[in-house]
N, C-alpha and C positions, 0 to 999 in steps of 0.2 A: 487525162493526164490527171493526176491531184495534185492541187494546188498544197504546199508548205504548209501552209492553216488546215487543208480539208486532214490532211496526213497529221496535222497532230492531234486534231480534234479526234479520228479516225481513233490513234492509239489510251487517246485518256479514255473515251465512250465503249470503251474496248474494259478497260479495266476502274472504271467508276462504279458504284455500289450505287447507286440513285438513278443514273441513265433507263436504262427498263422500268425501275420500280416509279420515277415517276412520267413515265410516259403509259403504262397502265393504270396508275390515278385517276390521269386524263381519262384516258379510255373508258374507262371505269362509272366514271359522271355523266360524261357526253352519253354510255351507251342507257347510265339508268333513268336519264335524263329524258331520251326518247323511245326508253320501253314505257315509260309510266304515261304519257302519251296513248296509248295502247287498250284497248279497253275490247278485252275477247266477249265473244256474245257466246251465249247460255247455252244456247243452240249447235255450237262448233265443236266438232268431233276431238277436240285438242280441250274444253275445257272441262271434259272430268279430270285429267290431269294435273290441272293447276289446285293450285290454293286454294284451301275450299273455307278458309276460316274466315272467325271477322274481319273488321278493321284493328283491334283489339288485340287480336291475336296474331295479325301481320303484324304489326308494331313490337311486340313480345318475344316474337316470334328474332324479328332485325336488330333488337337491342343483343339479343341470348346466342349473335352470331358478330358482332362487336367485342363482347365483351370473351364468345370465341378465338374472335381471332387474337384480342389482344393478350391472351393468356399462350398464343402459339408463337407470338412474339415476342413475348421477354423467355418463354418454354430456345427458340432460338436464338437471339439474342446470346443470352447461356452460355449455350455449347459453344456457338461461335468465335468467343471469346477463350475458351477454350483451346479449340481447336487453332487460334492464331496463337494461343501463347504459346499451344506445345511444338508449332512447326518455327518457331522464331527460335526458343531452348531451345531444342532439341536435334536440332536441323542443320539451319543456316536463316538472317534475316532475314535473307535476302529472297528469300524461297514465296515469303508474302504474297506477293505481287500475284503468282499464282492462286491462290484461293479469290482473289482478287478477281481474277481473271477468266472464271470458274464459268462459263454458260447456266452451267446448271445450277450454280448457288444464285445469279441474280434472277432466274426463271422465276426458280420457288417462291424469291423473296420477292418478286412484280405480282406472281398469283397471289399469295397471302394483302399483299400491296391492296390490289384489285379486290379482293372479295372484303374487306377491313371500307371501304372509303364506297363502294355498292353499298350495301348496306347499312352504315352508316348513314351516305347520303337519299336513299332512301325513305330514312325516316321521316323526311321534308315531303312525301307524296303519300306514305299512310297514313291520314290524320284523323284521331279517334276522333268520332261522331259522338256531338252528346245527347245527353240521355236515352245512350241505349241502343239508335237509330241504324238500323242498318243501309247502305251505303256504296256505291260503288268504290273498285278502289283497285288499282293499278296490278293486278293478281297477277299476269305473266311473268311484271320483275319480283314480285316478292315471291315466285317461283324459280326463279333464277338466282335470286340467293341462297338459297336451297342448294341448289346445283352449286355454286358455286364454293358454301359450303365441304361439300363431298367434295371437290375438287382440292380447296384446300388439306383435306383432311391424307387424299392421296399424295398430292404431294410433301405435306410434314412426314406421311411413311417415306420416300424420293429419296428425302431431303438425308435425311436419320441415317439411312443404310449409304448416299451419297458420301455424307461429310465421313462415317468408316469407315469408306476404304481411302478417300481422299491423302488423312494423313498416316499412312501405312508406306512406310518406308520404297519399298519398291512402287506402289501407282506412284509417290512422288517423287521419283527416277524417272520413271518412264518417262512424265510424261512431259519430265525436264527435255529427259534423250530424245522427245519425238518431237520434241518443238525448237529444237537444236538443230536436227537432219532437215527441218522443209527452211531454216534457214542458208543448212549448206547448201541446200540442193538449189537457193536462187543468190548465189555467188558468183559474181564477177568471174569469170575468165584475168589470170594475174600475166603480167608481160611477162617473170622468169619462171620455169617449172620447174623451176631448181631447188631444194629448200632452207639456205642460207637466207642472207639480206640481197640476196639477188641481185637484181638492176635496183639500187635505190637511185632514184634521180637527187639528187642537188639543187637546190636552183642558184644560178649565175648571182656574181657581186652589183651587175645594175638590177636585181630584181626589186620589185615593188612588193611592199608587206602592207597587207588587211590586216587587220587588224579584229577581233573575235569581241561581236557588240555585248553577249552576255558572258557569265564563269556560267561552267554545267557541262555535264557528259555529250560525246557529240554520237546523239542515235539513229542522224540515218545522214548518207550521204549520196547524191544521186544529178553525177555526172552531166550523164544526158541531155541535160535541163541546160546543162551553160555553154557544153560544143558551140550548139548556134552563136552565142556572143564572143566566142575567143574565135570564133571564125570571121565575123561582121568586125573585130579590135585585129585579126591578125597577132593574135598571143599563145603564149603557153600558161596556164594557167597551173597551178602545185599546187590541190591541199591538204595544207601541212597536219594536222593528225586522224590520226585513223578511228574507226568506228568503234568507240567505247571509250578514248581517250581522255582526258580532263579541259576543258580548257580555263583560263585565267582571258577577262573582259581586257580588251587593252593586248594582247599578249599573239602570235603571226596566228591566223586562223590559213588564210592562203598567203602563197609567191606571185608572182604573173612579171611575166616579162617578155618579152623581145628578144628575136632571134639575133642579134646584134648591138653592142652599145651606142653607134655610129644612128638607131633611130632613136626617136623621139620614147622617150616611156608612157607607160599607159595610165591613166588617170583615175587613183584608187576609188575616187567616190562616182567613176561609173559603171564599177562591178563589186561595189559594196554591197549593193544592195540585194541583185542575184546571188553571188555567194551566201548571202543571209539566209536567200530561196533554198538553195540545191545545201548545204549545212546544218542542218538542225538542231539545236545544241538543247538541252531538256536538263532539269532538276537531278532525274535520275539513267540508270544504264535500261535500254530495251533490248527485246531480244527482237526486236526486228530486221538488223541487220548485222550485230553485233553478233558475233556463231561466239566470242568469247568468254564471253558472257555468261553464256550458256552452258559454257564447260568450268565455270567457275564458280557456277552452286555448286556442280556436281563434287569439288575440289571442292570448295566450303561442310560439306556436308560429309567427306571425309574427313577434312580436316577437325570438326568436331566431334567427331567419332570416338577418334584419335585422344582428342583430350582427355585427362590426366580423368576431367568429374563425371564422363561419358562409358569412356573405357570399351568404346562395340568395334574389335577390331573386322569382324564379318560384314558390319555394313561400309567400310573403307575400302574394305575387299569388292562389297558391289559396288561402289560408286566406281573405284577400277574398271571396274564389267563396262558399265556408261557408257565409259569414256574412249574405251577400246574401242565401242564401234564410231564414238564419232572421230575419230582417230585413222578407223577404218577408210569413214567414207571421206576427208578431207586427203587421204592418200593418194590416190591418182588426179586429181582437179591440179591444174595449174595456180601456183598461190602467190602471192609478192604482188609488191606493187603494179601498178595497170592503168591503163591507159587510152582514152580515147582522142583519134586521131581525125582531122577535119580534114579541106580536101585538099589544103599542102599540110607539111610540116612545121608551117610555122605554128598552127592553132591545133591547138593540142588544150586536152584536160590531165591533168596527171592526178593519180588519187595513189596514199599511204597504202598498205592493207596489212597483216600480219601471213609474214612462208609459215611453210612448215614445220622449223625450229623453234618458230612463236608456238606456234600450237602445242609440240609437242613438251615444249620448256614447262609452259605452266598447265598442263594434264604428268607433267613425274614430280616437278621440283618442288613443292611444297609438302606434297604429299612424302618420298622422296624420305624429305627433310623431319618432317613431324613422324612420320612411320620406321624408320628405323632400325629401333628397340624392338620390331614386330617384324620376327623374319617371315612372313607367311604373305603381309602388304608387300613386302620384297619379291616376297616371288612371285605376286600376284600384276607388279608394273614389268616384271621378266616379260610374263605369258605376254602383256597387254604388246611391250617393243614385240618382242618376237612373233603375230599377231597382223603386227600393223611390215613389217617385214618382209611377212611372206607376201603382201601386194605393194610396196615400189619395187621400182626397179630402176631408178633416176641413184646412182653411187653415192651421188650428197644426201640425200636423204636417207637413205640406210648409212650412209658415218653418220649424221644427228642422233640415228635410232641409237646406233651403238654406244657414242658416247654419253646417252642418255642410260644403256644398260648397264658400264663401262661405272658409273655413276651410283649407279642401283647394286652394284655387286663391291662396292668398296669397305661398304666401314662396314667392319668385323661385326660388330652385333646382327649382324645379316646371315651370321654362319651356325643354325644352330645344331644342337646336338643330337635333336628331331627332324623327321622330316613335315613338316608341313600338310597343317588341315586342308588346306587344295583343295575338291578334288580333281585336279587338271596334274600334280603331283606329289599329292598321296602317295602314289602306289608307285612313287619313284625314287632313286635314292639321292643327296644332298649333290652328288657328282651328274646327276642325268640333269637338274633344272637349265635351265636356258641363264647363258651367261652371256657375254661382250664380248667372250671367242664365235662365240655362233654366230654374230652379228656380220664381225669385221671375215669370218670364212665364207658368210653370203658373197658378200662383200667384193671378195677374194676373185669369185668363180663367177659374179654379175660383170666383173671387170673382163674376164677372159672371152 
């Protein structure tokens, strides 16, 4: 089981551009130091494959490789800045972390750095002979530098292709969708399978408040780590913020209480440290457990596409298509607040979590308001709600979808003079588009 520090380091390492290149730099220097001690006999079969020049030729070769790699690094740096600027301004600043977390980019940078460090370090092992005399030098080490140069050129071609594809909006949204789906599969079951607020747990008046130790966003919550302590102290612990919420230092992050007021109150000092390890707070939101953050990135892309500066409704429609996949995956799940219970009901750990209505509101509300003047966007939202409604059977969730459909159909601007260009609505008149009435009718049918 990972500790809080190990988990934080793992997340940082995954999104840091210097970790893999730094490790490759050290590995290249160590490898070069080892190979510089290896002398291949002239009678060995592999000797014919090694570099056959003199020491001066080897030094000139290493200097040339260092210069070529510096040029590649400058090129990559410029292309990376352009890609980051495009992603930030055209799509959303929150998608930059996806580029930083992209493992192929980190591997490519590691190859380039390793080639530079290996070749530059090799200049210390290959020394020019005075007076033009020929002396033995590490031919195997110099040959490997040539191999690394060709590997770097191949990596550069791969990087250019990967970069050109990674900034395409379809690839970008598909990556966000797949990452969010992985998080959805890890979601713990909620207490209430219904859609709305569900069984909202509220602390009693005698509950003891545990303050947050720092400002930031709740990145992960691991209630299972806290349950043994709750059983030992016979207390109920309620984690107040949801994953993805912002907390301020000193504000409540948890409430702890015993079953009755007559019992002695729990000691906050005994719980502050363990709760700090269970609830990790960072300066930014992450996708480790935050499904809403993945949906928020898609919503941001749709909002940026609907802005007057961009005016690209079809990109917003594509974002809605991705959101429909996420809502469809959330539809059959038990969502809302969930709890872990110990050997007795007196020891519990309760966690606030978003309900189905929260996810539906996040996926539809902002896009609906910003895209009210574009009928194709409204039609795409209605199709999203209809597709999700076909999966769910809970009446409360159907009511949530019907409410969202009514809101999407209420704006007069959503009544176009011509059919929308959406592929699923283009061949049908406006009277056949999905409306709130279809959701209500389905809800009545399911009730019977």
